[in-house]
Residue frames as a rotation matrix with the C-alpha (Angstrom) as fourth column:
LYS 1
0.180 0.299 -0.937 -24.61
-0.918 0.394 -0.050 39.83
0.354 0.869 0.345 -82.79
LYS 2
0.204 -0.048 0.978 -24.95
-0.623 0.764 0.167 36.25
-0.755 -0.644 0.126 -81.69
ASN 3
0.180 -0.257 -0.950 -23.27
-0.900 0.348 -0.264 33.48
0.398 0.902 -0.169 -83.60
LYS 4
0.766 0.060 0.640 -23.72
-0.380 0.845 0.376 29.86
-0.519 -0.531 0.670 -82.76
THR 5
0.211 -0.801 -0.560 -20.40
-0.762 0.224 -0.607 28.18
0.612 0.555 -0.564 -83.39
ARG 6
0.981 -0.023 -0.194 -18.80
0.120 0.852 0.509 24.94
0.154 -0.522 0.839 -82.17
LYS 7
0.356 -0.885 0.299 -15.45
-0.839 -0.444 -0.314 24.93
0.411 -0.139 -0.901 -80.44
LYS 8
0.105 -0.389 -0.915 -13.14
0.285 0.893 -0.347 22.13
0.953 -0.224 0.205 -79.37
LYS 9
0.709 0.352 -0.611 -12.94
0.620 0.102 0.778 21.59
0.337 -0.930 -0.146 -75.61
LYS 10
0.718 -0.570 -0.399 -9.46
0.079 -0.503 0.861 23.05
-0.692 -0.649 -0.316 -75.16
LYS 11
0.764 -0.541 0.352 -6.91
0.441 0.041 -0.896 24.63
0.470 0.840 0.270 -77.43
THR 12
0.794 -0.495 -0.354 -3.56
0.177 -0.369 0.912 25.19
-0.582 -0.786 -0.206 -75.95
SER 13
0.443 -0.632 0.636 -1.52
0.883 0.186 -0.431 25.89
0.154 0.753 0.640 -79.01
LYS 14
0.135 -0.449 -0.883 1.25
0.462 -0.760 0.457 28.52
-0.877 -0.469 0.105 -78.50
ASN 15
-0.837 -0.547 -0.011 1.35
0.210 -0.340 0.917 29.20
-0.505 0.765 0.400 -82.23
LYS 16
0.145 0.969 0.198 -2.02
0.750 0.022 -0.661 30.63
-0.645 0.244 -0.724 -82.89
LYS 17
-0.241 -0.209 0.948 -2.45
0.932 -0.323 0.166 32.62
0.271 0.923 0.272 -86.20
ARG 18
0.021 0.298 0.954 -4.27
0.246 -0.927 0.284 35.50
0.969 0.228 -0.093 -84.63
GLY 19
-0.357 -0.366 0.859 -2.89
-0.639 -0.575 -0.511 35.98
0.681 -0.731 -0.029 -81.12
LYS 20
-0.967 -0.186 -0.172 -3.85
0.033 0.579 -0.814 34.81
0.252 -0.794 -0.554 -77.56
GLY 21
-0.371 0.917 0.146 -7.60
-0.928 -0.362 -0.085 34.55
-0.025 -0.167 0.986 -78.01
ARG 22
-0.446 0.273 0.852 -10.01
-0.015 0.950 -0.312 31.70
-0.895 -0.152 -0.420 -78.07
ASN 23
-0.881 0.031 -0.473 -11.09
-0.474 -0.075 0.877 30.40
-0.008 0.997 0.081 -81.48
TYR 24
-0.132 0.896 0.423 -14.64
0.006 0.428 -0.904 29.54
-0.991 -0.117 -0.061 -82.51
ALA 25
-0.940 -0.254 -0.227 -15.30
-0.225 -0.037 0.974 28.17
-0.256 0.966 -0.022 -85.99
LYS 26
-0.045 0.976 -0.211 -18.50
-0.917 -0.125 -0.380 27.97
-0.397 0.177 0.901 -87.95
ASN 27
0.202 0.141 -0.969 -17.66
-0.789 0.610 -0.075 24.87
0.581 0.780 0.234 -89.99
ASN 28
0.763 0.237 0.602 -18.20
-0.607 0.586 0.538 21.51
-0.225 -0.775 0.590 -88.22
SER 29
0.850 -0.501 -0.162 -15.54
0.348 0.766 -0.540 19.68
0.395 0.403 0.826 -90.25
TYR 30
-0.008 -0.873 0.488 -12.92
-0.174 -0.479 -0.860 22.10
0.985 -0.092 -0.148 -89.01
ASN 31
0.199 0.145 0.969 -14.14
-0.957 -0.184 0.225 21.71
0.211 -0.972 0.102 -85.48
ASN 32
0.980 0.170 -0.099 -13.85
-0.147 0.967 0.206 17.87
0.131 -0.188 0.973 -85.80
ASN 33
0.192 -0.981 -0.036 -10.07
0.136 0.062 -0.989 18.52
0.972 0.185 0.145 -85.60
TYR 34
-0.744 -0.368 0.558 -10.39
-0.370 -0.469 -0.802 19.82
0.557 -0.803 0.213 -82.10
TYR 35
0.396 0.910 -0.123 -12.27
-0.408 0.295 0.864 17.45
0.823 -0.292 0.488 -79.68
HIS 36
-0.261 -0.354 0.898 -11.99
-0.956 0.224 -0.189 15.87
-0.134 -0.908 -0.397 -76.32
GLN 37
-0.180 0.217 -0.959 -11.90
-0.285 0.922 0.262 11.95
0.942 0.320 -0.104 -76.37
ASN 38
-0.356 -0.027 0.934 -13.40
-0.927 0.141 -0.349 10.06
-0.122 -0.990 -0.075 -73.57
THR 39
-0.845 -0.142 0.516 -14.68
-0.079 0.987 0.141 6.45
-0.530 0.078 -0.845 -73.20
THR 40
0.016 0.968 0.250 -18.02
0.336 0.230 -0.913 7.33
-0.942 0.098 -0.322 -74.78
GLY 41
0.510 0.118 0.852 -16.71
0.859 -0.016 -0.512 9.05
-0.046 0.993 -0.109 -77.76
LYS 42
-0.678 -0.617 0.398 -15.47
0.618 -0.773 -0.146 12.42
0.398 0.147 0.905 -79.08
GLN 43
0.285 0.706 -0.648 -16.79
0.904 -0.423 -0.063 15.62
-0.319 -0.568 -0.759 -77.31
MET 44
-0.735 -0.441 0.515 -16.99
0.545 -0.836 0.062 19.18
0.403 0.326 0.855 -78.33
ILE 45
-0.374 0.603 -0.704 -18.80
0.566 -0.454 -0.689 22.15
-0.735 -0.656 -0.171 -76.93
MET 46
-0.175 0.451 0.875 -21.37
0.819 -0.426 0.383 24.18
0.546 0.784 -0.295 -78.92
ALA 47
-0.446 -0.084 -0.891 -21.24
0.748 -0.582 -0.319 27.67
-0.492 -0.809 0.323 -77.67
ARG 48
0.739 0.542 0.401 -22.95
0.660 -0.704 -0.263 30.99
0.139 0.459 -0.878 -78.22
VAL 49
-0.349 -0.927 -0.138 -20.29
0.907 -0.371 0.199 33.66
-0.235 -0.055 0.970 -79.11
LEU 50
0.791 0.490 -0.366 -20.97
0.407 -0.868 -0.284 37.39
-0.457 0.076 -0.886 -78.94
VAL 51
0.005 -0.800 0.600 -18.63
1.000 -0.005 -0.015 38.47
0.015 0.600 0.800 -81.84
GLY 52
0.183 0.087 -0.979 -19.78
0.355 -0.935 -0.016 42.03
-0.917 -0.345 -0.202 -81.90
LYS 53
0.950 -0.015 -0.312 -18.08
-0.283 -0.467 -0.838 44.13
-0.133 0.884 -0.448 -84.55
PRO 54
0.521 -0.772 0.364 -15.08
0.515 0.625 0.587 42.02
-0.680 -0.118 0.723 -85.79
ILE 55
0.270 -0.596 -0.756 -12.10
-0.792 -0.584 0.177 43.17
-0.547 0.552 -0.630 -87.65
ASP 56
0.950 0.198 0.243 -11.52
-0.048 0.858 -0.511 40.86
-0.309 0.474 0.824 -90.65
TYR 57
0.052 -0.998 0.041 -8.02
-0.590 0.003 0.808 39.46
-0.806 -0.066 -0.588 -90.90
LYS 58
0.668 0.296 -0.683 -9.09
-0.730 0.439 -0.524 36.94
0.145 0.848 0.509 -93.70
SER 59
0.841 -0.394 -0.370 -6.07
0.359 0.919 -0.163 34.62
0.404 0.004 0.915 -93.88
GLN 60
0.244 -0.827 0.507 -3.51
-0.369 -0.563 -0.740 36.99
0.897 -0.006 -0.442 -92.28
SER 61
0.374 -0.182 -0.909 -1.54
0.793 0.571 0.212 35.99
0.480 -0.801 0.358 -89.18
ASP 62
-0.151 -0.474 0.868 -0.44
-0.438 -0.755 -0.488 38.10
0.886 -0.453 -0.094 -86.24
GLN 63
0.087 0.000 -0.996 0.49
0.511 0.859 0.044 36.14
0.855 -0.513 0.075 -83.29
SER 64
-0.902 -0.425 -0.071 1.15
0.338 -0.595 -0.729 39.23
0.268 -0.682 0.681 -80.93
ILE 65
-0.275 0.816 0.509 -2.64
-0.252 -0.572 0.781 40.02
0.928 0.086 0.362 -80.75
LYS 66
-0.893 0.004 -0.451 -3.72
0.410 0.424 -0.808 40.10
0.187 -0.906 -0.380 -77.09
VAL 67
-0.253 0.851 -0.460 -6.78
0.204 -0.418 -0.885 42.42
-0.946 -0.318 -0.068 -77.48
PRO 68
0.398 0.362 0.843 -8.70
0.877 0.121 -0.466 43.14
-0.271 0.924 -0.269 -80.75
PRO 69
-0.727 -0.676 0.120 -6.90
0.675 -0.671 0.306 45.86
-0.127 0.303 0.944 -82.88
PHE 70
-0.423 0.544 -0.725 -8.64
-0.164 -0.832 -0.529 49.22
-0.891 -0.105 0.441 -83.66
LEU 71
0.334 0.649 0.684 -11.24
0.745 0.263 -0.613 49.45
-0.578 0.714 -0.396 -86.26
PRO 72
-0.661 -0.679 0.321 -9.82
0.729 -0.478 0.490 51.42
-0.179 0.558 0.811 -89.22
GLY 73
-0.784 0.224 0.579 -11.20
0.159 -0.829 0.536 54.92
0.601 0.512 0.614 -89.48
GLU 74
0.319 0.930 -0.186 -13.59
0.436 0.030 0.900 54.54
0.842 -0.367 -0.395 -86.57
THR 75
-0.832 -0.547 0.091 -13.52
0.162 -0.398 -0.903 56.82
0.530 -0.737 0.420 -83.43
ASN 76
-0.206 0.811 -0.547 -15.69
0.978 0.181 -0.100 57.47
0.018 -0.556 -0.831 -80.52
GLY 77
0.765 0.598 0.239 -17.30
0.594 -0.798 0.098 60.83
0.249 0.067 -0.966 -79.70
ASP 78
0.757 -0.535 -0.376 -13.87
-0.099 -0.663 0.742 62.20
-0.646 -0.524 -0.554 -78.34
GLY 79
0.609 -0.564 -0.559 -11.93
-0.776 -0.275 -0.568 61.34
0.166 0.779 -0.605 -81.41
PHE 80
-0.198 -0.751 0.630 -10.22
-0.821 0.478 0.312 58.22
-0.535 -0.455 -0.711 -79.88
PRO 81
-0.537 -0.036 -0.843 -9.90
-0.644 0.662 0.382 54.94
0.545 0.748 -0.379 -81.97
ILE 82
0.414 0.794 0.445 -12.36
-0.906 0.409 0.114 52.23
-0.092 -0.450 0.888 -81.29
ASN 83
-0.756 -0.582 0.301 -11.25
-0.532 0.813 0.236 48.59
-0.382 0.019 -0.924 -80.73
ALA 84
-0.224 0.663 -0.715 -13.02
-0.535 0.530 0.659 45.81
0.815 0.529 0.236 -82.61
ASP 85
0.378 0.411 0.830 -14.86
-0.919 0.280 0.279 43.35
-0.117 -0.867 0.484 -80.47
SER 86
0.539 -0.290 0.790 -13.33
0.171 0.957 0.234 40.22
-0.824 0.009 0.566 -81.98
VAL 87
-0.326 -0.746 -0.581 -11.14
-0.711 -0.211 0.671 39.13
-0.623 0.632 -0.462 -84.87
LYS 88
0.721 0.626 0.296 -12.64
-0.262 0.642 -0.720 37.22
-0.641 0.442 0.627 -87.87
GLY 89
-0.416 -0.823 -0.386 -10.34
-0.767 0.089 0.636 35.05
-0.489 0.560 -0.668 -90.11
PHE 90
0.772 0.507 -0.384 -10.47
-0.636 0.626 -0.451 32.26
0.012 0.592 0.806 -92.48
THR 91
-0.349 -0.937 0.015 -8.49
-0.937 0.350 0.012 29.06
-0.016 -0.010 -1.000 -91.99
GLY 92
-0.899 -0.048 0.434 -8.87
-0.125 0.981 -0.149 25.37
-0.419 -0.188 -0.888 -92.61
GLY 93
-0.751 0.643 0.152 -11.86
0.357 0.201 0.912 25.96
0.556 0.739 -0.380 -94.93
SER 94
0.119 0.850 -0.514 -13.78
0.956 0.041 0.290 27.74
0.267 -0.526 -0.808 -92.24
ILE 95
0.196 0.045 0.980 -14.61
-0.116 -0.991 0.069 31.17
0.974 -0.127 -0.189 -90.98
VAL 96
-0.102 -0.259 -0.961 -13.12
0.919 0.345 -0.191 31.59
0.381 -0.902 0.203 -87.40
TYR 97
0.619 0.186 0.763 -13.84
-0.142 -0.929 0.341 34.21
0.773 -0.319 -0.549 -84.79
ILE 98
-0.252 -0.674 -0.694 -11.34
0.761 0.305 -0.572 34.87
0.597 -0.673 0.437 -82.01
ILE 99
0.784 0.497 0.372 -12.48
0.034 -0.633 0.773 36.45
0.620 -0.594 -0.513 -78.91
TYR 100
-0.347 -0.935 0.070 -10.09
0.109 -0.115 -0.987 37.90
0.932 -0.335 0.142 -76.26
GLU 101
-0.586 0.301 0.753 -12.52
-0.800 -0.362 -0.478 38.05
0.129 -0.882 0.453 -73.31
ASN 102
-0.985 0.142 -0.095 -14.00
0.152 0.981 -0.117 34.98
0.077 -0.130 -0.989 -71.70
ASN 103
-0.465 0.879 -0.105 -17.38
0.199 -0.011 -0.980 36.49
-0.862 -0.477 -0.170 -70.97
ARG 104
-0.343 0.320 -0.883 -18.06
-0.876 -0.449 0.178 36.71
-0.340 0.834 0.434 -74.78
ALA 105
-0.410 0.193 -0.891 -18.80
-0.495 0.774 0.395 33.01
0.766 0.603 -0.222 -74.98
TYR 106
-0.058 0.548 0.834 -21.39
-0.924 0.288 -0.253 30.74
-0.379 -0.785 0.489 -73.36
ALA 107
-0.943 -0.331 -0.021 -21.22
-0.326 0.915 0.239 27.11
-0.059 0.232 -0.971 -73.44
ASP 108
-0.194 0.973 -0.125 -24.60
-0.977 -0.180 0.117 25.88
0.091 0.145 0.985 -74.75
TYR 109
0.898 0.439 0.000 -24.27
-0.439 0.898 -0.041 22.18
-0.018 0.037 0.999 -75.29
LEU 110
-0.379 -0.882 0.281 -21.75
-0.729 0.472 0.496 19.35
-0.570 -0.016 -0.822 -74.85
ILE 111
0.659 0.492 -0.568 -21.99
-0.749 0.498 -0.437 17.17
0.068 0.714 0.697 -77.87
THR 112
-0.238 -0.669 0.704 -20.80
-0.543 0.693 0.475 13.60
-0.806 -0.269 -0.528 -77.68
TYR 113
0.728 0.423 -0.539 -20.38
-0.669 0.267 -0.694 11.67
-0.150 0.866 0.478 -80.97
ASN 114
0.027 -0.769 0.638 -18.42
0.211 0.629 0.748 8.93
-0.977 0.114 0.180 -82.76
ALA 115
0.773 0.173 -0.610 -16.99
-0.531 -0.350 -0.772 9.62
-0.348 0.920 -0.179 -86.09
């Protein structure tokens, strides 16, 4: 499943609500809080994000996540649990997807704007 989202250029917060992944939000007003400022204006990256089958954390927090957790009740053909592909949450008025592998996102556009 492809999902076009916008992302701030760089997020280095050590206090992430859902672990050590990269956050991609759907809501532009949320993304406006995370931008890179240069001499021509604010910049953010619009990316294509492969979220796959996310696990929904809603507004829950778990800062210890380093890989997506297991999908409840789902197993592979050998009976082993299956990890979700990403984590879905809700924060700051926006749905947010967190991915834990860099190859799941592709920078599509660099947007420069003034607000």
